[in-house]
ChimeraX commands (.cxc) that place a marker at each C-alpha (Angstrom):
marker #1 position 28.68,-11.72,-64.67 radius 0.5
marker #1 position 28.39,-15.41,-64.38 radius 0.5
marker #1 position 25.14,-16.38,-62.95 radius 0.5
marker #1 position 27.11,-17.59,-59.79 radius 0.5
marker #1 position 28.33,-14.39,-59.13 radius 0.5
marker #1 position 24.76,-12.90,-59.28 radius 0.5
marker #1 position 23.48,-15.43,-57.03 radius 0.5
marker #1 position 26.17,-14.55,-54.41 radius 0.5
marker #1 position 24.80,-10.83,-53.23 radius 0.5
marker #1 position 21.35,-12.24,-53.30 radius 0.5
marker #1 position 21.91,-15.03,-51.13 radius 0.5
marker #1 position 24.20,-13.27,-49.00 radius 0.5
marker #1 position 21.19,-10.46,-48.13 radius 0.5
marker #1 position 18.90,-13.44,-47.65 radius 0.5
marker #1 position 21.17,-14.63,-45.60 radius 0.5
marker #1 position 21.54,-11.27,-43.59 radius 0.5
marker #1 position 17.76,-10.81,-43.57 radius 0.5
marker #1 position 16.81,-14.03,-41.94 radius 0.5
marker #1 position 19.72,-13.12,-39.28 radius 0.5
marker #1 position 18.32,-10.13,-38.58 radius 0.5
marker #1 position 14.80,-12.10,-38.66 radius 0.5
marker #1 position 16.07,-14.11,-36.13 radius 0.5
marker #1 position 17.23,-11.63,-34.02 radius 0.5
marker #1 position 14.40,-9.62,-33.96 radius 0.5
marker #1 position 12.41,-12.68,-32.95 radius 0.5
marker #1 position 14.44,-14.30,-30.34 radius 0.5
marker #1 position 14.01,-10.35,-28.67 radius 0.5
marker #1 position 10.03,-10.49,-28.85 radius 0.5
marker #1 position 9.95,-13.89,-27.21 radius 0.5
marker #1 position 9.82,-13.21,-23.51 radius 0.5
marker #1 position 11.91,-15.30,-20.69 radius 0.5
marker #1 position 9.92,-16.08,-17.87 radius 0.5
marker #1 position 9.49,-13.20,-15.30 radius 0.5
marker #1 position 10.56,-13.07,-11.77 radius 0.5
marker #1 position 6.78,-12.18,-9.74 radius 0.5
marker #1 position 7.59,-8.47,-7.82 radius 0.5
marker #1 position 7.50,-9.36,-3.73 radius 0.5
marker #1 position 4.83,-7.08,-2.52 radius 0.5
marker #1 position 6.36,-7.89,1.00 radius 0.5
marker #1 position 10.03,-6.83,0.12 radius 0.5
marker #1 position 10.08,-3.89,1.80 radius 0.5
marker #1 position 8.70,-5.59,5.11 radius 0.5
marker #1 position 11.28,-8.43,4.50 radius 0.5
marker #1 position 14.03,-6.21,5.82 radius 0.5
marker #1 position 12.40,-5.02,8.81 radius 0.5
marker #1 position 12.18,-8.91,9.63 radius 0.5
marker #1 position 14.71,-11.56,11.09 radius 0.5
marker #1 position 15.61,-13.77,8.14 radius 0.5
marker #1 position 14.79,-17.18,10.26 radius 0.5
marker #1 position 11.23,-14.96,10.29 radius 0.5
marker #1 position 10.90,-13.92,6.66 radius 0.5
marker #1 position 9.44,-17.01,5.17 radius 0.5
marker #1 position 6.64,-16.45,7.39 radius 0.5
marker #1 position 5.08,-13.91,5.07 radius 0.5
marker #1 position 5.01,-16.58,2.16 radius 0.5
marker #1 position 2.03,-18.36,4.06 radius 0.5
marker #1 position 0.18,-15.59,4.31 radius 0.5
marker #1 position -1.65,-15.14,1.72 radius 0.5
marker #1 position -3.12,-12.09,0.46 radius 0.5
marker #1 position -3.26,-9.55,3.29 radius 0.5
marker #1 position -3.55,-5.81,3.30 radius 0.5
marker #1 position -0.30,-3.95,2.28 radius 0.5
marker #1 position -0.21,-0.20,3.72 radius 0.5
marker #1 position 1.96,2.35,2.75 radius 0.5
marker #1 position 1.94,5.53,4.34 radius 0.5
marker #1 position 3.33,9.46,4.35 radius 0.5
marker #1 position 3.01,11.38,7.54 radius 0.5
marker #1 position 4.45,14.81,8.48 radius 0.5
marker #1 position 4.76,15.97,11.77 radius 0.5
marker #1 position 4.13,19.51,12.93 radius 0.5
marker #1 position 5.71,19.99,16.41 radius 0.5
marker #1 position 4.51,23.57,16.64 radius 0.5
marker #1 position 0.98,22.62,16.09 radius 0.5
marker #1 position 1.38,19.21,17.64 radius 0.5
marker #1 position -0.56,17.37,14.74 radius 0.5
marker #1 position 0.08,14.98,12.19 radius 0.5
marker #1 position -0.77,14.82,8.80 radius 0.5
marker #1 position -0.60,11.86,6.38 radius 0.5
marker #1 position -1.92,9.72,3.55 radius 0.5
marker #1 position -2.66,6.51,4.15 radius 0.5
marker #1 position -2.76,3.72,1.07 radius 0.5
marker #1 position -4.07,0.63,1.68 radius 0.5
marker #1 position -4.25,-2.23,-0.60 radius 0.5
marker #1 position -7.17,-5.07,0.70 radius 0.5
marker #1 position -7.90,-8.15,-0.96 radius 0.5
marker #1 position -10.79,-9.64,0.23 radius 0.5
marker #1 position -9.92,-13.25,1.37 radius 0.5
marker #1 position -12.99,-14.24,2.71 radius 0.5
marker #1 position -15.39,-16.26,1.20 radius 0.5
marker #1 position -18.34,-13.53,1.57 radius 0.5
marker #1 position -18.86,-9.90,-0.71 radius 0.5
marker #1 position -18.49,-6.59,1.36 radius 0.5
marker #1 position -20.34,-3.64,1.09 radius 0.5
marker #1 position -17.99,-1.24,3.49 radius 0.5
marker #1 position -14.55,-1.49,4.68 radius 0.5
marker #1 position -14.29,-0.45,8.41 radius 0.5
marker #1 position -11.07,0.78,9.98 radius 0.5
marker #1 position -10.54,1.39,13.97 radius 0.5
marker #1 position -9.62,4.94,15.06 radius 0.5
marker #1 position -7.60,4.15,17.87 radius 0.5
marker #1 position -6.05,7.58,18.35 radius 0.5
marker #1 position -10.22,8.20,18.68 radius 0.5
marker #1 position -10.42,6.20,21.57 radius 0.5
marker #1 position -11.52,7.77,25.22 radius 0.5
marker #1 position -8.21,6.69,26.83 radius 0.5
marker #1 position -5.95,8.63,24.37 radius 0.5
marker #1 position -7.52,11.64,24.25 radius 0.5
marker #1 position -6.50,12.21,20.26 radius 0.5
marker #1 position -8.60,14.18,17.54 radius 0.5
marker #1 position -8.20,12.22,14.32 radius 0.5
marker #1 position -10.14,14.19,11.43 radius 0.5
marker #1 position -10.73,12.19,7.76 radius 0.5
marker #1 position -9.98,14.85,5.22 radius 0.5
marker #1 position -10.66,12.49,1.96 radius 0.5
marker #1 position -10.91,9.06,0.97 radius 0.5
marker #1 position -10.66,7.65,-2.20 radius 0.5
marker #1 position -11.44,3.84,-3.48 radius 0.5
marker #1 position -9.49,2.58,-6.90 radius 0.5
marker #1 position -8.61,6.71,-7.13 radius 0.5
marker #1 position -12.67,7.60,-6.95 radius 0.5
marker #1 position -14.08,9.47,-4.15 radius 0.5
marker #1 position -15.88,7.49,-1.51 radius 0.5
marker #1 position -18.30,7.81,1.29 radius 0.5
marker #1 position -17.31,7.29,4.73 radius 0.5
marker #1 position -19.38,7.63,8.03 radius 0.5
marker #1 position -17.84,7.39,11.95 radius 0.5
marker #1 position -19.01,5.17,13.85 radius 0.5
marker #1 position -18.81,3.35,17.23 radius 0.5
marker #1 position -18.67,6.43,19.31 radius 0.5
marker #1 position -16.20,7.77,16.41 radius 0.5
marker #1 position -13.58,5.47,17.07 radius 0.5
marker #1 position -13.95,3.40,13.94 radius 0.5
marker #1 position -14.35,4.66,10.22 radius 0.5
marker #1 position -17.08,2.82,7.74 radius 0.5
marker #1 position -16.43,3.12,3.72 radius 0.5
marker #1 position -18.96,2.35,2.02 radius 0.5
marker #1 position -18.23,0.68,-1.13 radius 0.5
marker #1 position -20.24,1.30,-4.56 radius 0.5
marker #1 position -20.29,-1.94,-5.48 radius 0.5
marker #1 position -19.62,-5.21,-3.43 radius 0.5
marker #1 position -15.76,-6.72,-3.36 radius 0.5
marker #1 position -15.77,-10.13,-4.30 radius 0.5
marker #1 position -14.04,-13.02,-2.71 radius 0.5
marker #1 position -10.52,-12.74,-4.13 radius 0.5
marker #1 position -10.97,-9.20,-5.66 radius 0.5
marker #1 position -8.86,-6.01,-4.28 radius 0.5
marker #1 position -9.24,-2.84,-3.70 radius 0.5
marker #1 position -7.24,0.54,-3.37 radius 0.5
marker #1 position -7.87,2.71,-0.27 radius 0.5
marker #1 position -6.42,5.92,0.08 radius 0.5
marker #1 position -7.24,8.19,3.48 radius 0.5
marker #1 position -6.10,12.08,3.89 radius 0.5
marker #1 position -6.05,12.30,7.69 radius 0.5
marker #1 position -5.14,15.03,10.11 radius 0.5
marker #1 position -4.49,14.26,13.87 radius 0.5
marker #1 position -4.50,16.32,16.69 radius 0.5
marker #1 position -2.01,14.88,19.24 radius 0.5
marker #1 position -3.10,15.61,22.76 radius 0.5
marker #1 position -0.88,17.26,25.45 radius 0.5
marker #1 position -1.29,15.78,28.94 radius 0.5
marker #1 position -0.26,17.94,32.41 radius 0.5
marker #1 position 3.65,17.25,33.36 radius 0.5
marker #1 position 2.73,15.43,36.37 radius 0.5
marker #1 position 5.40,12.78,36.89 radius 0.5
marker #1 position 3.38,10.51,38.72 radius 0.5
marker #1 position 1.44,10.16,35.24 radius 0.5
marker #1 position 2.39,8.55,32.01 radius 0.5
marker #1 position -0.05,8.93,29.30 radius 0.5
marker #1 position 0.22,5.79,26.78 radius 0.5
marker #1 position -0.82,8.85,23.74 radius 0.5
marker #1 position -0.32,12.24,23.42 radius 0.5
marker #1 position 2.86,14.44,24.96 radius 0.5
marker #1 position 3.63,14.70,28.22 radius 0.5
marker #1 position 7.24,15.35,30.23 radius 0.5
marker #1 position 8.83,16.36,26.91 radius 0.5
marker #1 position 8.22,13.18,25.30 radius 0.5
marker #1 position 5.52,12.42,22.66 radius 0.5
marker #1 position 4.15,8.84,22.25 radius 0.5
marker #1 position 2.24,7.68,19.93 radius 0.5
marker #1 position 1.61,3.78,20.32 radius 0.5
marker #1 position -0.64,1.53,17.44 radius 0.5
marker #1 position -0.08,4.11,15.04 radius 0.5
marker link #1:1,2 radius 0.2
marker link #1:2,3 radius 0.2
marker link #1:3,4 radius 0.2
marker link #1:4,5 radius 0.2
marker link #1:5,6 radius 0.2
marker link #1:6,7 radius 0.2
marker link #1:7,8 radius 0.2
marker link #1:8,9 radius 0.2
marker link #1:9,10 radius 0.2
marker link #1:10,11 radius 0.2
marker link #1:11,12 radius 0.2
marker link #1:12,13 radius 0.2
marker link #1:13,14 radius 0.2
marker link #1:14,15 radius 0.2
marker link #1:15,16 radius 0.2
marker link #1:16,17 radius 0.2
marker link #1:17,18 radius 0.2
marker link #1:18,19 radius 0.2
marker link #1:19,20 radius 0.2
marker link #1:20,21 radius 0.2
marker link #1:21,22 radius 0.2
marker link #1:22,23 radius 0.2
marker link #1:23,24 radius 0.2
marker link #1:24,25 radius 0.2
marker link #1:25,26 radius 0.2
marker link #1:26,27 radius 0.2
marker link #1:27,28 radius 0.2
marker link #1:28,29 radius 0.2
marker link #1:29,30 radius 0.2
marker link #1:30,31 radius 0.2
marker link #1:31,32 radius 0.2
marker link #1:32,33 radius 0.2
marker link #1:33,34 radius 0.2
marker link #1:34,35 radius 0.2
marker link #1:35,36 radius 0.2
marker link #1:36,37 radius 0.2
marker link #1:37,38 radius 0.2
marker link #1:38,39 radius 0.2
marker link #1:39,40 radius 0.2
marker link #1:40,41 radius 0.2
marker link #1:41,42 radius 0.2
marker link #1:42,43 radius 0.2
marker link #1:43,44 radius 0.2
marker link #1:44,45 radius 0.2
marker link #1:45,46 radius 0.2
marker link #1:46,47 radius 0.2
marker link #1:47,48 radius 0.2
marker link #1:48,49 radius 0.2
marker link #1:49,50 radius 0.2
marker link #1:50,51 radius 0.2
marker link #1:51,52 radius 0.2
marker link #1:52,53 radius 0.2
marker link #1:53,54 radius 0.2
marker link #1:54,55 radius 0.2
marker link #1:55,56 radius 0.2
marker link #1:56,57 radius 0.2
marker link #1:57,58 radius 0.2
marker link #1:58,59 radius 0.2
marker link #1:59,60 radius 0.2
marker link #1:60,61 radius 0.2
marker link #1:61,62 radius 0.2
marker link #1:62,63 radius 0.2
marker link #1:63,64 radius 0.2
marker link #1:64,65 radius 0.2
marker link #1:65,66 radius 0.2
marker link #1:66,67 radius 0.2
marker link #1:67,68 radius 0.2
marker link #1:68,69 radius 0.2
marker link #1:69,70 radius 0.2
marker link #1:70,71 radius 0.2
marker link #1:71,72 radius 0.2
marker link #1:72,73 radius 0.2
marker link #1:73,74 radius 0.2
marker link #1:74,75 radius 0.2
marker link #1:75,76 radius 0.2
marker link #1:76,77 radius 0.2
marker link #1:77,78 radius 0.2
marker link #1:78,79 radius 0.2
marker link #1:79,80 radius 0.2
marker link #1:80,81 radius 0.2
marker link #1:81,82 radius 0.2
marker link #1:82,83 radius 0.2
marker link #1:83,84 radius 0.2
marker link #1:84,85 radius 0.2
marker link #1:85,86 radius 0.2
marker link #1:86,87 radius 0.2
marker link #1:87,88 radius 0.2
marker link #1:88,89 radius 0.2
marker link #1:89,90 radius 0.2
marker link #1:90,91 radius 0.2
marker link #1:91,92 radius 0.2
marker link #1:92,93 radius 0.2
marker link #1:93,94 radius 0.2
marker link #1:94,95 radius 0.2
marker link #1:95,96 radius 0.2
marker link #1:96,97 radius 0.2
marker link #1:97,98 radius 0.2
marker link #1:98,99 radius 0.2
marker link #1:99,100 radius 0.2
marker link #1:100,101 radius 0.2
marker link #1:101,102 radius 0.2
marker link #1:102,103 radius 0.2
marker link #1:103,104 radius 0.2
marker link #1:104,105 radius 0.2
marker link #1:105,106 radius 0.2
marker link #1:106,107 radius 0.2
marker link #1:107,108 radius 0.2
marker link #1:108,109 radius 0.2
marker link #1:109,110 radius 0.2
marker link #1:110,111 radius 0.2
marker link #1:111,112 radius 0.2
marker link #1:112,113 radius 0.2
marker link #1:113,114 radius 0.2
marker link #1:114,115 radius 0.2
marker link #1:115,116 radius 0.2
marker link #1:116,117 radius 0.2
marker link #1:117,118 radius 0.2
marker link #1:118,119 radius 0.2
marker link #1:119,120 radius 0.2
marker link #1:120,121 radius 0.2
marker link #1:121,122 radius 0.2
marker link #1:122,123 radius 0.2
marker link #1:123,124 radius 0.2
marker link #1:124,125 radius 0.2
marker link #1:125,126 radius 0.2
marker link #1:126,127 radius 0.2
marker link #1:127,128 radius 0.2
marker link #1:128,129 radius 0.2
marker link #1:129,130 radius 0.2
marker link #1:130,131 radius 0.2
marker link #1:131,132 radius 0.2
marker link #1:132,133 radius 0.2
marker link #1:133,134 radius 0.2
marker link #1:134,135 radius 0.2
marker link #1:135,136 radius 0.2
marker link #1:136,137 radius 0.2
marker link #1:137,138 radius 0.2
marker link #1:138,139 radius 0.2
marker link #1:139,140 radius 0.2
marker link #1:140,141 radius 0.2
marker link #1:141,142 radius 0.2
marker link #1:142,143 radius 0.2
marker link #1:143,144 radius 0.2
marker link #1:144,145 radius 0.2
marker link #1:145,146 radius 0.2
marker link #1:146,147 radius 0.2
marker link #1:147,148 radius 0.2
marker link #1:148,149 radius 0.2
marker link #1:149,150 radius 0.2
marker link #1:150,151 radius 0.2
marker link #1:151,152 radius 0.2
marker link #1:152,153 radius 0.2
marker link #1:153,154 radius 0.2
marker link #1:154,155 radius 0.2
marker link #1:155,156 radius 0.2
marker link #1:156,157 radius 0.2
marker link #1:157,158 radius 0.2
marker link #1:158,159 radius 0.2
marker link #1:159,160 radius 0.2
marker link #1:160,161 radius 0.2
marker link #1:161,162 radius 0.2
marker link #1:162,163 radius 0.2
marker link #1:163,164 radius 0.2
marker link #1:164,165 radius 0.2
marker link #1:165,166 radius 0.2
marker link #1:166,167 radius 0.2
marker link #1:167,168 radius 0.2
marker link #1:168,169 radius 0.2
marker link #1:169,170 radius 0.2
marker link #1:170,171 radius 0.2
marker link #1:171,172 radius 0.2
marker link #1:172,173 radius 0.2
marker link #1:173,174 radius 0.2
marker link #1:174,175 radius 0.2
marker link #1:175,176 radius 0.2
marker link #1:176,177 radius 0.2
marker link #1:177,178 radius 0.2
marker link #1:178,179 radius 0.2
marker link #1:179,180 radius 0.2
marker link #1:180,181 radius 0.2
marker link #1:181,182 radius 0.2
view
């Protein structure tokens, strides 16, 4: 075998390894990724000409709720997952949620069955005549940071008498259930 013939398989092997290495390195390089749009689910419910308004908001709370209706017991059971950014200039030591169904004029009864912050149990109290929920944060939420809140709750929907002259904003009457601000 001549020296030239011996070099041909070695050169082919080196060329093959070089191509393989190049392909592997190309696969490892990252292409620019398109950022996930956190407002995509909300844009679908908006007029096209209004969708750009979301881009100017900056960080805002994002809610995701799962609700089960029990018509027999006139109750709602649900879970709310809320991503809350602190877009203020001050640290927060607690979070407060208004419980609209508990307002006197609404007559509902909302019970918080559990609260977590970043998947850890959190302490909470009812305030303002049980119309608000205050959740204590174990460490202050600093400006620019965010937390994941999960609320597990049950709501008893009030039932009002079926008097045609009376319209209730919240509850069941006249064969209809109305749940505004919910």
